[in-house]
C-alpha positions as CSV (number, residue, x, y, z in Angstrom):
1,M,100.9,53.0,88.7
2,L,102.6,56.0,87.2
3,K,106.4,55.4,86.6
4,I,108.2,58.7,85.9
5,V,111.8,59.6,86.2
6,A,112.5,63.3,86.6
7,L,115.5,64.7,84.8
8,I,117.0,68.1,85.0
9,V,115.9,68.8,81.5
10,G,112.4,67.3,81.7
11,I,110.4,64.3,82.5
12,V,110.7,60.8,80.9
13,V,107.7,58.4,80.9
14,L,108.9,54.9,81.1
15,P,107.4,52.2,78.8
16,G,104.2,50.7,80.2
17,A,103.5,53.7,82.4
18,S,100.1,55.4,82.5
19,V,100.0,59.0,81.4
20,L,97.5,61.5,82.9
21,R,96.1,63.9,80.4
22,A,94.8,67.4,81.2
23,A,91.1,68.0,80.7
24,E,89.9,70.3,77.9
25,P,89.4,73.9,79.1
26,Q,85.8,74.7,80.0
27,P,84.2,78.1,80.1
28,V,84.5,79.8,83.5
29,A,80.7,80.1,83.6
30,N,80.6,76.3,84.1
31,V,82.6,76.7,87.4
32,P,80.4,78.5,89.9
33,A,81.9,80.6,92.6
34,S,82.1,78.6,95.8
35,M,82.2,81.7,98.1
36,P,79.3,84.2,98.4
37,V,79.8,87.8,97.4
38,Q,80.0,90.2,100.4
39,T,76.9,92.3,100.9
40,E,76.6,96.0,101.6
41,A,75.1,95.1,105.1
42,Q,78.3,93.1,105.8
43,R,80.5,96.0,104.8
44,R,78.4,98.4,107.0
45,A,78.1,96.1,110.0
46,F,80.9,97.9,112.0
47,A,80.5,100.9,114.3
48,P,82.0,104.1,112.9
49,T,84.3,104.2,115.9
50,D,85.7,100.7,115.2
51,K,89.4,101.1,114.3
52,S,90.0,97.4,113.6
53,P,91.6,96.5,110.3
54,E,88.5,94.6,109.2
55,A,86.2,97.6,110.0
56,V,88.5,100.2,108.4
57,I,88.9,98.1,105.2
58,N,85.2,97.5,104.9
59,A,84.4,101.2,105.4
60,F,87.1,102.1,102.9
61,N,85.8,99.7,100.3
62,Q,82.2,100.8,100.7
63,M,83.1,104.5,100.2
64,A,85.7,104.0,97.5
65,F,84.3,101.3,95.3
66,F,80.6,100.9,96.1
67,D,79.7,104.6,96.8
68,R,82.2,105.4,94.0
69,D,84.2,108.0,95.9
70,P,87.8,106.6,95.9
71,V,89.4,110.0,96.3
72,G,87.3,110.8,99.3
73,A,88.0,107.4,100.8
74,M,91.7,107.8,100.3
75,K,91.7,111.3,101.9
76,K,89.8,109.9,104.8
77,Y,91.4,106.5,105.4
78,L,95.0,106.7,104.1
79,A,97.6,107.8,106.8
80,P,99.8,110.8,105.9
81,D,102.8,108.5,105.8
82,F,100.9,105.8,103.8
83,V,103.2,103.4,101.9
84,E,102.0,102.0,98.5
85,R,103.7,98.8,97.3
86,H,101.8,98.4,94.1
87,P,103.9,99.9,91.2
88,E,101.0,101.2,89.2
89,F,99.9,103.5,92.0
90,A,103.4,105.0,92.4
91,V,102.9,108.2,90.5
92,V,106.1,109.9,89.4
93,G,106.4,113.4,90.8
94,A,103.9,112.8,93.7
95,K,105.2,114.2,97.1
96,S,103.9,111.1,98.9
97,D,102.4,107.7,98.2
98,K,99.1,109.0,99.5
99,E,99.2,111.9,97.0
100,G,100.1,109.5,94.3
101,A,97.2,107.1,95.1
102,I,94.8,110.0,95.1
103,H,96.1,111.3,91.8
104,F,95.8,107.8,90.3
105,F,92.1,107.5,91.2
106,E,91.4,111.1,90.2
107,T,92.4,110.3,86.7
108,R,91.1,106.7,86.4
109,G,88.1,104.7,87.4
110,W,85.3,104.3,89.8
111,K,83.3,107.3,88.7
112,P,79.5,107.1,89.2
113,E,78.9,106.9,85.4
114,Q,81.3,104.1,84.8
115,T,80.3,100.4,84.7
116,M,83.2,99.1,86.8
117,K,82.2,96.4,89.3
118,D,83.9,95.0,92.4
119,E,82.8,91.7,93.9
120,I,84.4,91.0,97.4
121,Y,84.4,87.4,98.3
122,K,86.4,87.3,101.5
123,I,88.1,89.6,104.0
124,I,90.6,88.0,106.4
125,A,91.9,90.1,109.2
126,D,94.7,89.3,111.7
127,K,96.3,91.7,114.1
128,D,97.1,94.9,112.1
129,H,96.5,93.4,108.6
130,A,93.5,92.7,106.4
131,V,93.5,90.7,103.2
132,I,90.8,91.0,100.5
133,L,90.0,88.4,97.9
134,H,88.0,90.1,95.1
135,R,87.1,90.2,91.5
136,V,87.2,93.5,89.6
137,T,85.5,94.1,86.3
138,M,87.0,97.3,84.7
139,D,85.1,96.9,81.4
140,P,82.2,94.5,80.9
141,A,83.6,93.6,77.4
142,K,86.9,92.3,79.0
143,P,87.6,89.5,81.4
144,P,87.6,90.6,85.1
145,I,90.7,90.6,87.2
146,A,91.1,88.5,90.3
147,F,92.8,90.6,93.0
148,I,94.3,90.0,96.4
149,D,94.9,93.2,98.4
150,V,96.8,93.3,101.6
151,F,96.4,96.3,103.9
152,R,98.2,97.2,107.2
153,V,96.1,99.4,109.5
154,K,97.2,101.5,112.5
155,D,95.0,103.7,114.6
156,G,92.1,103.4,112.2
157,L,94.1,104.4,109.1
158,I,95.6,102.5,106.3
159,V,99.4,102.8,106.5
160,E,100.5,100.3,103.9
161,H,99.1,98.5,100.8
162,W,100.1,95.6,98.5
163,A,98.2,94.2,95.6
164,V,98.5,91.3,93.2
165,G,96.1,90.5,90.4
166,Q,95.7,88.2,87.4
167,P,93.2,88.2,84.6
168,Y,90.2,85.9,85.3
169,P,90.7,83.1,82.7
170,P,88.1,82.8,79.9
171,S,88.3,79.0,80.4
172,T,89.8,76.7,83.0
173,T,90.6,73.0,83.6
174,A,90.1,73.4,87.3
175,R,87.1,71.9,89.0
176,H,86.9,74.9,91.4
177,S,86.5,78.6,90.7
178,M,89.1,81.1,91.7
179,F,86.7,82.2,94.4
């Protein structure tokens, strides 16, 4: 039995107590993804007239990141009063968040000749929101980034976006992958 007394400044292990030790980190390759990657057929499974958050986000992702036309996707799917909550997409001097997002993608990434890759593992939709769990590889020589994007959709247009990401670790002590 583990006998530990927690103090404000730390943890004290009492004499005779067992101590659990962390496992040595293992390469991520040894931890297979537990979720399948979304297919193009799954992204295209919705009718063009479907304005549900899941349908809109799938169509947006297909056009922006798989057909490699992020600017076209933003012009088509972002509402005029779109609100961007991710600080990197807030371009200084842009008249609107939509204009700032378009400018960001005009100058960076997802061009046909680039090797960027997006692997979508899960889309969860509820009422007017859709959440995407995905892994983005910006440069094959660097670790990918695990992202969670949250979108709010109204009348078939994206009206708000949040994103959080973290580098995919080169090694892990976890028994489960991030996806």
